[in-house]
PDB file of N, CA, C and O in Angstrom:
ATOM      1  N   MET A   1      10.047   0.423 -15.871  1.00  0.00           N
ATOM      2  CA  MET A   1       8.541   0.705 -15.403  1.00  0.00           C
ATOM      3  C   MET A   1       7.859   1.763 -16.682  1.00  0.00           C
ATOM      4  O   MET A   1       8.363   2.258 -17.690  1.00  0.00           O
ATOM      5  N   GLY A   2       6.613   1.816 -16.143  1.00  0.00           N
ATOM      6  CA  GLY A   2       6.022   2.435 -17.439  1.00  0.00           C
ATOM      7  C   GLY A   2       5.603   3.570 -17.851  1.00  0.00           C
ATOM      8  O   GLY A   2       6.163   4.318 -17.050  1.00  0.00           O
ATOM      9  N   VAL A   3       4.901   4.347 -18.667  1.00  0.00           N
ATOM     10  CA  VAL A   3       5.373   6.213 -19.256  1.00  0.00           C
ATOM     11  C   VAL A   3       4.745   6.620 -17.973  1.00  0.00           C
ATOM     12  O   VAL A   3       5.418   7.572 -17.580  1.00  0.00           O
ATOM     13  N   TYR A   4       3.583   6.324 -16.934  1.00  0.00           N
ATOM     14  CA  TYR A   4       2.678   7.074 -16.581  1.00  0.00           C
ATOM     15  C   TYR A   4       3.911   7.198 -15.226  1.00  0.00           C
ATOM     16  O   TYR A   4       4.255   8.306 -14.813  1.00  0.00           O
ATOM     17  N   ALA A   5       4.428   6.017 -14.696  1.00  0.00           N
ATOM     18  CA  ALA A   5       5.162   6.341 -13.425  1.00  0.00           C
ATOM     19  C   ALA A   5       5.977   6.736 -13.715  1.00  0.00           C
ATOM     20  O   ALA A   5       6.137   7.696 -12.961  1.00  0.00           O
ATOM     21  N   ARG A   6       6.858   6.691 -14.464  1.00  0.00           N
ATOM     22  CA  ARG A   6       7.991   7.574 -15.177  1.00  0.00           C
ATOM     23  C   ARG A   6       6.994   9.751 -15.299  1.00  0.00           C
ATOM     24  O   ARG A   6       7.436  10.900 -15.257  1.00  0.00           O
ATOM     25  N   SER A   7       6.063   9.325 -15.398  1.00  0.00           N
ATOM     26  CA  SER A   7       5.949  10.932 -15.771  1.00  0.00           C
ATOM     27  C   SER A   7       5.828  11.288 -14.289  1.00  0.00           C
ATOM     28  O   SER A   7       6.390  12.344 -14.000  1.00  0.00           O
ATOM     29  N   VAL A   8       5.245  10.671 -13.319  1.00  0.00           N
ATOM     30  CA  VAL A   8       4.940  10.958 -11.954  1.00  0.00           C
ATOM     31  C   VAL A   8       6.390  11.421 -11.316  1.00  0.00           C
ATOM     32  O   VAL A   8       6.386  12.454 -10.648  1.00  0.00           O
ATOM     33  N   ILE A   9       7.231  10.936 -11.434  1.00  0.00           N
ATOM     34  CA  ILE A   9       8.381  10.639 -10.793  1.00  0.00           C
ATOM     35  C   ILE A   9       9.486  11.689 -11.480  1.00  0.00           C
ATOM     36  O   ILE A   9      10.375  12.327 -10.916  1.00  0.00           O
ATOM     37  N   PHE A  10       9.118  11.648 -12.905  1.00  0.00           N
ATOM     38  CA  PHE A  10      10.425  12.613 -13.225  1.00  0.00           C
ATOM     39  C   PHE A  10       9.524  13.724 -14.214  1.00  0.00           C
ATOM     40  O   PHE A  10      10.386  14.556 -14.499  1.00  0.00           O
ATOM     41  N   GLY A  11       8.522  14.066 -14.734  1.00  0.00           N
ATOM     42  CA  GLY A  11       7.999  15.197 -15.154  1.00  0.00           C
ATOM     43  C   GLY A  11       7.188  14.495 -16.484  1.00  0.00           C
ATOM     44  O   GLY A  11       6.628  13.401 -16.410  1.00  0.00           O
ATOM     45  N   THR A  12       7.225  15.188 -17.495  1.00  0.00           N
ATOM     46  CA  THR A  12       6.899  15.056 -18.658  1.00  0.00           C
ATOM     47  C   THR A  12       8.282  14.844 -19.691  1.00  0.00           C
ATOM     48  O   THR A  12       8.505  14.001 -20.561  1.00  0.00           O
ATOM     49  N   LYS A  13       9.031  15.910 -19.223  1.00  0.00           N
ATOM     50  CA  LYS A  13       9.674  16.144 -19.812  1.00  0.00           C
ATOM     51  C   LYS A  13      10.782  15.314 -20.885  1.00  0.00           C
ATOM     52  O   LYS A  13      11.282  15.440 -22.003  1.00  0.00           O
ATOM     53  N   GLY A  14      10.779  14.503 -19.854  1.00  0.00           N
ATOM     54  CA  GLY A  14      12.384  13.099 -20.406  1.00  0.00           C
ATOM     55  C   GLY A  14      11.595  12.065 -20.923  1.00  0.00           C
ATOM     56  O   GLY A  14      12.307  11.167 -21.371  1.00  0.00           O
ATOM     57  N   ILE A  15       9.872  11.754 -21.080  1.00  0.00           N
ATOM     58  CA  ILE A  15       9.373  10.990 -20.882  1.00  0.00           C
ATOM     59  C   ILE A  15       9.361  10.362 -22.608  1.00  0.00           C
ATOM     60  O   ILE A  15       9.335   9.170 -22.916  1.00  0.00           O
ATOM     61  N   THR A  16       9.390  11.717 -23.705  1.00  0.00           N
ATOM     62  CA  THR A  16       8.781  11.172 -25.405  1.00  0.00           C
ATOM     63  C   THR A  16       8.868  13.139 -25.843  1.00  0.00           C
ATOM     64  O   THR A  16       8.242  14.080 -25.354  1.00  0.00           O
ATOM     65  N   PRO A  17       9.791  13.102 -26.803  1.00  0.00           N
ATOM     66  CA  PRO A  17      10.000  14.535 -27.588  1.00  0.00           C
ATOM     67  C   PRO A  17       8.565  15.052 -28.251  1.00  0.00           C
ATOM     68  O   PRO A  17       8.374  16.205 -28.638  1.00  0.00           O
ATOM     69  N   ALA A  18       7.595  13.972 -28.305  1.00  0.00           N
ATOM     70  CA  ALA A  18       5.570  15.229 -28.190  1.00  0.00           C
ATOM     71  C   ALA A  18       6.042  15.563 -27.438  1.00  0.00           C
ATOM     72  O   ALA A  18       6.681  16.553 -27.793  1.00  0.00           O
ATOM     73  N   LEU A  19       6.248  15.237 -25.902  1.00  0.00           N
ATOM     74  CA  LEU A  19       6.036  16.484 -24.590  1.00  0.00           C
ATOM     75  C   LEU A  19       7.025  17.488 -24.456  1.00  0.00           C
ATOM     76  O   LEU A  19       6.760  18.466 -23.758  1.00  0.00           O
ATOM     77  N   SER A  20       7.784  17.425 -24.844  1.00  0.00           N
ATOM     78  CA  SER A  20       8.820  18.809 -24.541  1.00  0.00           C
ATOM     79  C   SER A  20       9.825  18.816 -26.037  1.00  0.00           C
ATOM     80  O   SER A  20      10.203  18.036 -26.910  1.00  0.00           O
ATOM     81  N   LEU A  21       9.965  20.470 -25.585  1.00  0.00           N
ATOM     82  CA  LEU A  21      10.788  21.364 -26.830  1.00  0.00           C
ATOM     83  C   LEU A  21      11.879  20.957 -26.387  1.00  0.00           C
ATOM     84  O   LEU A  21      12.554  20.463 -27.291  1.00  0.00           O
ATOM     85  N   ASP A  22      12.448  20.933 -25.237  1.00  0.00           N
ATOM     86  CA  ASP A  22      13.648  20.065 -24.205  1.00  0.00           C
ATOM     87  C   ASP A  22      13.577  18.745 -24.012  1.00  0.00           C
ATOM     88  O   ASP A  22      13.187  18.568 -22.858  1.00  0.00           O
ATOM     89  N   PHE A  23      13.723  17.929 -24.452  1.00  0.00           N
ATOM     90  CA  PHE A  23      14.156  17.085 -24.260  1.00  0.00           C
ATOM     91  C   PHE A  23      14.600  16.120 -24.205  1.00  0.00           C
ATOM     92  O   PHE A  23      14.746  15.488 -25.251  1.00  0.00           O
ATOM     93  N   LYS A  24      15.005  15.583 -22.990  1.00  0.00           N
ATOM     94  CA  LYS A  24      16.561  14.739 -22.713  1.00  0.00           C
ATOM     95  C   LYS A  24      16.160  13.854 -21.801  1.00  0.00           C
ATOM     96  O   LYS A  24      15.917  14.019 -20.606  1.00  0.00           O
ATOM     97  N   PRO A  25      16.078  12.236 -22.931  1.00  0.00           N
ATOM     98  CA  PRO A  25      15.724  10.889 -22.477  1.00  0.00           C
ATOM     99  C   PRO A  25      16.172  10.852 -20.245  1.00  0.00           C
ATOM    100  O   PRO A  25      17.149  11.433 -19.771  1.00  0.00           O
ATOM    101  N   ILE A  26      15.446  10.277 -19.646  1.00  0.00           N
ATOM    102  CA  ILE A  26      15.831   9.791 -18.284  1.00  0.00           C
ATOM    103  C   ILE A  26      16.947   9.066 -18.377  1.00  0.00           C
ATOM    104  O   ILE A  26      16.665   7.982 -18.887  1.00  0.00           O
ATOM    105  N   GLN A  27      18.086   9.155 -18.123  1.00  0.00           N
ATOM    106  CA  GLN A  27      19.460   8.841 -17.350  1.00  0.00           C
ATOM    107  C   GLN A  27      18.963   7.779 -16.992  1.00  0.00           C
ATOM    108  O   GLN A  27      17.802   7.832 -16.587  1.00  0.00           O
ATOM    109  N   GLN A  28      19.743   6.307 -17.019  1.00  0.00           N
ATOM    110  CA  GLN A  28      19.942   6.083 -15.557  1.00  0.00           C
ATOM    111  C   GLN A  28      20.044   5.972 -14.035  1.00  0.00           C
ATOM    112  O   GLN A  28      19.679   5.551 -12.937  1.00  0.00           O
ATOM    113  N   ASN A  29      20.774   6.632 -14.783  1.00  0.00           N
ATOM    114  CA  ASN A  29      21.317   7.011 -12.373  1.00  0.00           C
ATOM    115  C   ASN A  29      19.779   7.912 -12.238  1.00  0.00           C
ATOM    116  O   ASN A  29      19.229   7.732 -11.151  1.00  0.00           O
ATOM    117  N   GLU A  30      19.014   8.875 -13.235  1.00  0.00           N
ATOM    118  CA  GLU A  30      17.861   8.922 -12.630  1.00  0.00           C
ATOM    119  C   GLU A  30      17.164   8.715 -11.891  1.00  0.00           C
ATOM    120  O   GLU A  30      16.935   9.161 -10.767  1.00  0.00           O
ATOM    121  N   MET A  31      16.357   7.272 -13.099  1.00  0.00           N
ATOM    122  CA  MET A  31      16.040   6.065 -13.060  1.00  0.00           C
ATOM    123  C   MET A  31      15.937   5.892 -10.912  1.00  0.00           C
ATOM    124  O   MET A  31      15.205   6.140  -9.954  1.00  0.00           O
ATOM    125  N   SER A  32      16.814   5.501 -11.160  1.00  0.00           N
ATOM    126  CA  SER A  32      18.458   4.515  -9.559  1.00  0.00           C
ATOM    127  C   SER A  32      17.626   5.790  -8.578  1.00  0.00           C
ATOM    128  O   SER A  32      16.568   5.251  -8.252  1.00  0.00           O
ATOM    129  N   GLY A  33      17.648   6.999  -8.072  1.00  0.00           N
ATOM    130  CA  GLY A  33      17.717   8.480  -7.758  1.00  0.00           C
ATOM    131  C   GLY A  33      16.127   8.394  -7.519  1.00  0.00           C
ATOM    132  O   GLY A  33      15.750   8.296  -6.351  1.00  0.00           O
ATOM    133  N   GLY A  34      14.838   8.435  -8.911  1.00  0.00           N
ATOM    134  CA  GLY A  34      13.894   8.401  -8.739  1.00  0.00           C
ATOM    135  C   GLY A  34      12.925   7.197  -7.699  1.00  0.00           C
ATOM    136  O   GLY A  34      11.998   7.322  -6.899  1.00  0.00           O
ATOM    137  N   SER A  35      13.628   6.176  -8.164  1.00  0.00           N
ATOM    138  CA  SER A  35      13.276   4.429  -6.972  1.00  0.00           C
ATOM    139  C   SER A  35      13.382   5.134  -5.710  1.00  0.00           C
ATOM    140  O   SER A  35      12.454   5.618  -5.061  1.00  0.00           O
ATOM    141  N   SER A  36      14.811   5.139  -5.393  1.00  0.00           N
ATOM    142  CA  SER A  36      14.453   5.667  -3.629  1.00  0.00           C
ATOM    143  C   SER A  36      14.546   6.746  -3.605  1.00  0.00           C
ATOM    144  O   SER A  36      15.231   7.040  -2.625  1.00  0.00           O
ATOM    145  N   ARG A  37      14.225   7.656  -4.173  1.00  0.00           N
ATOM    146  CA  ARG A  37      13.392   8.594  -3.869  1.00  0.00           C
ATOM    147  C   ARG A  37      11.937   8.332  -3.540  1.00  0.00           C
ATOM    148  O   ARG A  37      11.432   8.911  -2.578  1.00  0.00           O
ATOM    149  N   HIS A  38      11.281   7.547  -4.236  1.00  0.00           N
ATOM    150  CA  HIS A  38      10.170   6.547  -3.792  1.00  0.00           C
ATOM    151  C   HIS A  38      10.053   5.419  -2.925  1.00  0.00           C
ATOM    152  O   HIS A  38       9.080   4.768  -2.548  1.00  0.00           O
ATOM    153  N   GLN A  39      11.063   5.357  -2.740  1.00  0.00           N
ATOM    154  CA  GLN A  39      11.605   3.960  -1.565  1.00  0.00           C
ATOM    155  C   GLN A  39      11.270   4.622   0.241  1.00  0.00           C
ATOM    156  O   GLN A  39      10.711   4.027   1.162  1.00  0.00           O
ATOM    157  N   ALA A  40      11.917   6.155   0.218  1.00  0.00           N
ATOM    158  CA  ALA A  40      11.832   6.933   1.085  1.00  0.00           C
ATOM    159  C   ALA A  40      10.619   7.483   1.598  1.00  0.00           C
ATOM    160  O   ALA A  40      10.162   7.202   2.706  1.00  0.00           O
ATOM    161  N   TYR A  41      10.162   8.178   0.874  1.00  0.00           N
ATOM    162  CA  TYR A  41       8.247   8.353   0.299  1.00  0.00           C
ATOM    163  C   TYR A  41       8.017   6.927   1.065  1.00  0.00           C
ATOM    164  O   TYR A  41       8.373   7.020   2.240  1.00  0.00           O
ATOM    165  N   ALA A  42       7.590   5.819   0.770  1.00  0.00           N
ATOM    166  CA  ALA A  42       6.792   4.701   1.269  1.00  0.00           C
ATOM    167  C   ALA A  42       7.271   4.087   2.840  1.00  0.00           C
ATOM    168  O   ALA A  42       6.488   3.629   3.673  1.00  0.00           O
ATOM    169  N   ASN A  43       8.724   4.208   2.992  1.00  0.00           N
ATOM    170  CA  ASN A  43       9.493   4.033   4.216  1.00  0.00           C
ATOM    171  C   ASN A  43       9.032   5.182   5.215  1.00  0.00           C
ATOM    172  O   ASN A  43       9.268   5.162   6.424  1.00  0.00           O
ATOM    173  N   SER A  44       8.441   6.041   4.641  1.00  0.00           N
ATOM    174  CA  SER A  44       8.007   7.456   6.289  1.00  0.00           C
ATOM    175  C   SER A  44       6.598   7.789   5.893  1.00  0.00           C
ATOM    176  O   SER A  44       6.151   8.909   6.141  1.00  0.00           O
ATOM    177  N   PHE A  45       5.743   6.705   5.179  1.00  0.00           N
ATOM    178  CA  PHE A  45       4.293   7.309   5.416  1.00  0.00           C
ATOM    179  C   PHE A  45       3.757   6.483   6.379  1.00  0.00           C
ATOM    180  O   PHE A  45       3.979   5.289   6.585  1.00  0.00           O
ATOM    181  N   SER A  46       2.699   7.602   7.198  1.00  0.00           N
ATOM    182  CA  SER A  46       2.544   7.711   8.547  1.00  0.00           C
ATOM    183  C   SER A  46       1.109   7.857   8.284  1.00  0.00           C
ATOM    184  O   SER A  46       0.758   8.053   7.121  1.00  0.00           O
ATOM    185  N   ALA A  47       0.146   7.779   9.317  1.00  0.00           N
ATOM    186  CA  ALA A  47      -1.317   7.965   9.873  1.00  0.00           C
ATOM    187  C   ALA A  47      -1.144   9.256   9.437  1.00  0.00           C
ATOM    188  O   ALA A  47      -1.742   9.437   8.377  1.00  0.00           O
ATOM    189  N   LYS A  48      -0.420  10.457   9.935  1.00  0.00           N
ATOM    190  CA  LYS A  48      -1.026  12.076   9.020  1.00  0.00           C
ATOM    191  C   LYS A  48      -1.024  11.390   7.748  1.00  0.00           C
ATOM    192  O   LYS A  48      -2.042  10.999   7.178  1.00  0.00           O
ATOM    193  N   ARG A  49       0.232  11.252   7.299  1.00  0.00           N
ATOM    194  CA  ARG A  49       0.273  11.480   5.847  1.00  0.00           C
ATOM    195  C   ARG A  49      -0.846  10.852   4.637  1.00  0.00           C
ATOM    196  O   ARG A  49      -0.994  11.293   3.497  1.00  0.00           O
ATOM    197  N   ARG A  50      -1.494   9.806   5.214  1.00  0.00           N
ATOM    198  CA  ARG A  50      -1.962   8.510   4.521  1.00  0.00           C
ATOM    199  C   ARG A  50      -3.701   9.237   4.309  1.00  0.00           C
ATOM    200  O   ARG A  50      -4.421   8.955   3.351  1.00  0.00           O
ATOM    201  N   SER A  51      -4.020  10.012   5.229  1.00  0.00           N
ATOM    202  CA  SER A  51      -5.063  11.416   5.274  1.00  0.00           C
ATOM    203  C   SER A  51      -5.379  12.358   4.448  1.00  0.00           C
ATOM    204  O   SER A  51      -6.458  12.933   4.586  1.00  0.00           O
ATOM    205  N   SER A  52      -4.015  12.893   2.859  1.00  0.00           N
ATOM    206  CA  SER A  52      -4.091  13.372   2.177  1.00  0.00           C
ATOM    207  C   SER A  52      -3.178  12.474   0.252  1.00  0.00           C
ATOM    208  O   SER A  52      -2.457  12.782  -0.697  1.00  0.00           O
ATOM    209  N   VAL A  53      -3.904  11.402   0.781  1.00  0.00           N
ATOM    210  CA  VAL A  53      -3.959  10.354  -0.409  1.00  0.00           C
ATOM    211  C   VAL A  53      -5.106  10.389  -0.869  1.00  0.00           C
ATOM    212  O   VAL A  53      -6.026  10.261  -0.061  1.00  0.00           O
ATOM    213  N   ARG A  54      -5.477  10.604  -2.545  1.00  0.00           N
ATOM    214  CA  ARG A  54      -6.443  10.681  -2.755  1.00  0.00           C
ATOM    215  C   ARG A  54      -7.103   9.257  -2.423  1.00  0.00           C
ATOM    216  O   ARG A  54      -6.474   8.352  -1.876  1.00  0.00           O
ATOM    217  N   SER A  55      -8.588   9.156  -2.861  1.00  0.00           N
ATOM    218  CA  SER A  55      -8.685   8.084  -2.377  1.00  0.00           C
ATOM    219  C   SER A  55      -9.130   6.973  -4.000  1.00  0.00           C
ATOM    220  O   SER A  55      -9.716   5.894  -4.078  1.00  0.00           O
ATOM    221  N   LEU A  56      -8.790   7.479  -4.604  1.00  0.00           N
ATOM    222  CA  LEU A  56      -8.967   6.642  -6.069  1.00  0.00           C
ATOM    223  C   LEU A  56      -7.209   6.270  -6.387  1.00  0.00           C
ATOM    224  O   LEU A  56      -6.301   7.087  -6.227  1.00  0.00           O
ATOM    225  N   MET A  57      -7.058   5.000  -6.812  1.00  0.00           N
ATOM    226  CA  MET A  57      -5.376   4.976  -7.125  1.00  0.00           C
ATOM    227  C   MET A  57      -5.582   3.879  -8.367  1.00  0.00           C
ATOM    228  O   MET A  57      -6.496   3.078  -8.563  1.00  0.00           O
ATOM    229  N   PRO A  58      -4.001   4.247  -9.360  1.00  0.00           N
ATOM    230  CA  PRO A  58      -4.277   3.799 -10.037  1.00  0.00           C
ATOM    231  C   PRO A  58      -3.062   2.898 -10.042  1.00  0.00           C
ATOM    232  O   PRO A  58      -2.040   3.096  -9.385  1.00  0.00           O
ATOM    233  N   PHE A  59      -3.343   1.680 -11.026  1.00  0.00           N
ATOM    234  CA  PHE A  59      -1.880   0.039 -10.973  1.00  0.00           C
ATOM    235  C   PHE A  59      -1.809  -0.094 -12.432  1.00  0.00           C
ATOM    236  O   PHE A  59      -2.608   0.049 -13.357  1.00  0.00           O
ATOM    237  N   THR A  60      -0.413  -0.460 -12.302  1.00  0.00           N
ATOM    238  CA  THR A  60       0.002  -1.227 -13.774  1.00  0.00           C
ATOM    239  C   THR A  60      -0.873  -2.524 -13.723  1.00  0.00           C
ATOM    240  O   THR A  60      -1.120  -2.928 -12.587  1.00  0.00           O
ATOM    241  N   CYS A  61      -1.377  -3.236 -14.767  1.00  0.00           N
ATOM    242  CA  CYS A  61      -1.884  -4.591 -14.107  1.00  0.00           C
ATOM    243  C   CYS A  61      -0.571  -5.470 -14.645  1.00  0.00           C
ATOM    244  O   CYS A  61      -0.554  -6.672 -14.377  1.00  0.00           O
ATOM    245  N   ARG A  62       0.882  -4.692 -15.648  1.00  0.00           N
ATOM    246  CA  ARG A  62       1.572  -5.708 -15.783  1.00  0.00           C
ATOM    247  C   ARG A  62       2.017  -6.054 -14.054  1.00  0.00           C
ATOM    248  O   ARG A  62       1.639  -5.472 -13.038  1.00  0.00           O
ATOM    249  N   GLY A  63       2.994  -7.275 -14.218  1.00  0.00           N
ATOM    250  CA  GLY A  63       4.055  -7.792 -13.290  1.00  0.00           C
ATOM    251  C   GLY A  63       2.371  -8.364 -11.752  1.00  0.00           C
ATOM    252  O   GLY A  63       1.144  -8.460 -11.757  1.00  0.00           O
ATOM    253  N   ASN A  64       3.671  -8.576 -10.641  1.00  0.00           N
ATOM    254  CA  ASN A  64       2.985  -8.620  -9.470  1.00  0.00           C
ATOM    255  C   ASN A  64       3.297  -7.215  -8.543  1.00  0.00           C
ATOM    256  O   ASN A  64       4.343  -6.789  -8.054  1.00  0.00           O
ATOM    257  N   PHE A  65       1.411  -6.520  -8.531  1.00  0.00           N
ATOM    258  CA  PHE A  65       2.792  -5.537  -7.109  1.00  0.00           C
ATOM    259  C   PHE A  65       2.392  -6.119  -5.732  1.00  0.00           C
ATOM    260  O   PHE A  65       1.596  -7.009  -5.433  1.00  0.00           O
ATOM    261  N   ASN A  66       2.935  -5.588  -5.235  1.00  0.00           N
ATOM    262  CA  ASN A  66       2.875  -5.942  -3.654  1.00  0.00           C
ATOM    263  C   ASN A  66       1.890  -5.498  -2.790  1.00  0.00           C
ATOM    264  O   ASN A  66       2.625  -5.200  -1.848  1.00  0.00           O
ATOM    265  N   PHE A  67       0.761  -5.230  -2.404  1.00  0.00           N
ATOM    266  CA  PHE A  67       0.173  -4.074  -2.130  1.00  0.00           C
ATOM    267  C   PHE A  67      -0.120  -4.438  -0.656  1.00  0.00           C
ATOM    268  O   PHE A  67      -1.155  -4.115  -0.073  1.00  0.00           O
ATOM    269  N   SER A  68       1.242  -5.383   0.070  1.00  0.00           N
ATOM    270  CA  SER A  68       0.470  -4.832   1.497  1.00  0.00           C
ATOM    271  C   SER A  68       1.150  -3.729   2.312  1.00  0.00           C
ATOM    272  O   SER A  68       1.001  -3.415   3.493  1.00  0.00           O
ATOM    273  N   ASN A  69       1.902  -3.253   1.397  1.00  0.00           N
ATOM    274  CA  ASN A  69       2.339  -1.476   2.369  1.00  0.00           C
ATOM    275  C   ASN A  69       1.284  -0.809   1.984  1.00  0.00           C
ATOM    276  O   ASN A  69       1.146   0.067   2.838  1.00  0.00           O
ATOM    277  N   LEU A  70       0.029  -0.653   0.795  1.00  0.00           N
ATOM    278  CA  LEU A  70      -0.841  -0.304   0.908  1.00  0.00           C
ATOM    279  C   LEU A  70      -2.066  -0.845   1.661  1.00  0.00           C
ATOM    280  O   LEU A  70      -2.788  -0.120   2.345  1.00  0.00           O
ATOM    281  N   ASP A  71      -2.226  -1.951   1.521  1.00  0.00           N
ATOM    282  CA  ASP A  71      -3.225  -2.413   2.798  1.00  0.00           C
ATOM    283  C   ASP A  71      -3.263  -2.254   4.200  1.00  0.00           C
ATOM    284  O   ASP A  71      -4.202  -2.308   4.994  1.00  0.00           O
ATOM    285  N   ARG A  72      -1.649  -1.978   4.397  1.00  0.00           N
ATOM    286  CA  ARG A  72      -1.781  -1.663   6.125  1.00  0.00           C
ATOM    287  C   ARG A  72      -2.852  -0.428   6.140  1.00  0.00           C
ATOM    288  O   ARG A  72      -3.814  -0.371   6.906  1.00  0.00           O
ATOM    289  N   TRP A  73      -2.483   0.637   5.069  1.00  0.00           N
ATOM    290  CA  TRP A  73      -3.913   2.018   5.286  1.00  0.00           C
ATOM    291  C   TRP A  73      -4.951   2.064   4.479  1.00  0.00           C
ATOM    292  O   TRP A  73      -5.451   3.149   4.182  1.00  0.00           O
ATOM    293  N   TYR A  74      -5.512   0.688   3.921  1.00  0.00           N
ATOM    294  CA  TYR A  74      -6.755   1.555   3.186  1.00  0.00           C
ATOM    295  C   TYR A  74      -6.540  -0.228   2.376  1.00  0.00           C
ATOM    296  O   TYR A  74      -5.695  -1.036   1.990  1.00  0.00           O
ATOM    297  N   GLU A  75      -8.207   0.041   2.538  1.00  0.00           N
ATOM    298  CA  GLU A  75      -9.055  -1.028   2.211  1.00  0.00           C
ATOM    299  C   GLU A  75      -9.138  -1.127   0.898  1.00  0.00           C
ATOM    300  O   GLU A  75      -9.253   0.071   0.637  1.00  0.00           O
ATOM    301  N   ARG A  76      -9.163  -1.631  -0.059  1.00  0.00           N
ATOM    302  CA  ARG A  76      -8.925  -1.819  -1.379  1.00  0.00           C
ATOM    303  C   ARG A  76     -10.648  -2.312  -2.032  1.00  0.00           C
ATOM    304  O   ARG A  76     -11.099  -3.329  -1.505  1.00  0.00           O
ATOM    305  N   ASP A  77     -11.423  -1.723  -2.961  1.00  0.00           N
ATOM    306  CA  ASP A  77     -11.965  -2.387  -3.423  1.00  0.00           C
ATOM    307  C   ASP A  77     -11.373  -3.926  -4.505  1.00  0.00           C
ATOM    308  O   ASP A  77     -10.317  -4.552  -4.598  1.00  0.00           O
ATOM    309  N   ALA A  78     -13.143  -4.030  -5.348  1.00  0.00           N
ATOM    310  CA  ALA A  78     -11.906  -5.106  -6.400  1.00  0.00           C
ATOM    311  C   ALA A  78     -11.338  -5.046  -7.415  1.00  0.00           C
ATOM    312  O   ALA A  78     -10.445  -5.654  -8.005  1.00  0.00           O
ATOM    313  N   GLY A  79     -12.229  -3.886  -7.615  1.00  0.00           N
ATOM    314  CA  GLY A  79     -10.510  -2.192  -8.714  1.00  0.00           C
ATOM    315  C   GLY A  79     -11.507  -2.456  -9.853  1.00  0.00           C
ATOM    316  O   GLY A  79     -12.203  -3.448  -9.637  1.00  0.00           O
ATOM    317  N   GLU A  80     -11.684  -2.000 -10.685  1.00  0.00           N
ATOM    318  CA  GLU A  80     -12.149  -1.802 -12.273  1.00  0.00           C
ATOM    319  C   GLU A  80     -11.347  -1.586 -13.498  1.00  0.00           C
ATOM    320  O   GLU A  80     -11.644  -0.421 -13.764  1.00  0.00           O
ATOM    321  N   ARG A  81     -10.530  -1.970 -14.398  1.00  0.00           N
ATOM    322  CA  ARG A  81      -9.358  -2.435 -15.447  1.00  0.00           C
ATOM    323  C   ARG A  81     -10.116  -1.448 -16.593  1.00  0.00           C
ATOM    324  O   ARG A  81     -11.165  -1.380 -17.233  1.00  0.00           O
ATOM    325  N   VAL A  82      -8.806  -0.715 -16.390  1.00  0.00           N
ATOM    326  CA  VAL A  82      -8.997   0.747 -17.636  1.00  0.00           C
ATOM    327  C   VAL A  82      -7.571   0.555 -18.232  1.00  0.00           C
ATOM    328  O   VAL A  82      -6.458   0.673 -17.721  1.00  0.00           O
ATOM    329  N   GLY A  83      -8.053   0.158 -19.711  1.00  0.00           N
ATOM    330  CA  GLY A  83      -6.814  -0.017 -20.476  1.00  0.00           C
ATOM    331  C   GLY A  83      -5.343  -1.294 -19.605  1.00  0.00           C
ATOM    332  O   GLY A  83      -5.727  -2.402 -19.230  1.00  0.00           O
ATOM    333  N   ASP A  84      -3.656  -0.853 -19.403  1.00  0.00           N
ATOM    334  CA  ASP A  84      -3.328  -0.987 -18.648  1.00  0.00           C
ATOM    335  C   ASP A  84      -3.094  -1.129 -17.162  1.00  0.00           C
ATOM    336  O   ASP A  84      -2.067  -1.550 -16.629  1.00  0.00           O
ATOM    337  N   TYR A  85      -3.879  -0.835 -16.746  1.00  0.00           N
ATOM    338  CA  TYR A  85      -4.048   0.282 -15.193  1.00  0.00           C
ATOM    339  C   TYR A  85      -5.059  -0.154 -14.342  1.00  0.00           C
ATOM    340  O   TYR A  85      -6.059   0.564 -14.361  1.00  0.00           O
ATOM    341  N   THR A  86      -5.107  -1.354 -13.418  1.00  0.00           N
ATOM    342  CA  THR A  86      -6.583  -1.079 -12.438  1.00  0.00           C
ATOM    343  C   THR A  86      -6.749  -0.245 -11.651  1.00  0.00           C
ATOM    344  O   THR A  86      -5.818  -0.059 -10.868  1.00  0.00           O
ATOM    345  N   LEU A  87      -7.849   0.515 -11.530  1.00  0.00           N
ATOM    346  CA  LEU A  87      -8.506   1.750 -11.008  1.00  0.00           C
ATOM    347  C   LEU A  87      -9.073   0.722  -9.181  1.00  0.00           C
ATOM    348  O   LEU A  87      -9.979  -0.085  -8.974  1.00  0.00           O
ATOM    349  N   TYR A  88      -8.106   1.257  -8.346  1.00  0.00           N
ATOM    350  CA  TYR A  88      -8.513   0.735  -7.299  1.00  0.00           C
ATOM    351  C   TYR A  88      -9.046   2.246  -6.397  1.00  0.00           C
ATOM    352  O   TYR A  88      -8.312   3.209  -6.178  1.00  0.00           O
ATOM    353  N   GLN A  89     -11.003   2.075  -5.831  1.00  0.00           N
ATOM    354  CA  GLN A  89     -11.262   2.423  -5.002  1.00  0.00           C
ATOM    355  C   GLN A  89     -10.753   2.138  -3.601  1.00  0.00           C
ATOM    356  O   GLN A  89     -10.509   0.973  -3.290  1.00  0.00           O
ATOM    357  N   LEU A  90     -10.560   3.230  -2.647  1.00  0.00           N
ATOM    358  CA  LEU A  90      -9.550   2.987  -1.021  1.00  0.00           C
ATOM    359  C   LEU A  90     -10.208   3.704  -0.060  1.00  0.00           C
ATOM    360  O   LEU A  90     -10.660   4.845   0.033  1.00  0.00           O
ATOM    361  N   LYS A  91     -10.146   2.817   0.570  1.00  0.00           N
ATOM    362  CA  LYS A  91     -10.504   3.247   2.414  1.00  0.00           C
ATOM    363  C   LYS A  91     -10.368   3.167   2.876  1.00  0.00           C
ATOM    364  O   LYS A  91     -10.019   2.036   3.216  1.00  0.00           O
ATOM    365  N   LEU A  92     -10.393   4.798   4.255  1.00  0.00           N
ATOM    366  CA  LEU A  92      -8.801   4.837   4.905  1.00  0.00           C
ATOM    367  C   LEU A  92      -9.292   3.530   6.403  1.00  0.00           C
ATOM    368  O   LEU A  92     -10.475   3.421   6.727  1.00  0.00           O
ATOM    369  N   ARG A  93      -8.582   2.998   6.857  1.00  0.00           N
ATOM    370  CA  ARG A  93      -8.444   1.719   7.795  1.00  0.00           C
ATOM    371  C   ARG A  93      -8.259   2.727   8.995  1.00  0.00           C
ATOM    372  O   ARG A  93      -7.434   3.625   9.171  1.00  0.00           O
ATOM    373  N   ASN A  94      -9.395   2.233   9.821  1.00  0.00           N
ATOM    374  CA  ASN A  94      -9.404   2.859  11.212  1.00  0.00           C
ATOM    375  C   ASN A  94      -8.914   2.036  12.337  1.00  0.00           C
ATOM    376  O   ASN A  94      -8.901   2.495  13.479  1.00  0.00           O
TER     377      ASN A  94
END
């Protein structure tokens, strides 16, 4: 899991000592819990929730990302590469 994803899910406290005075590395059980919470969020995503998502979303360029759930709710442009990420402009599907 990349630094950006870890900081979104867990906050910056467990990412690197430079970002926190109270640094405690993220433990494996916390990783599993974060993954479970994210999966629960993805499974509960609905038409009501989709309107609250920002229209510009970053995705890591590493690995194969499955966009099927995102594409169910949004149309993506071709994307713009920025460092290790691709930024996609999103438009709600009707």
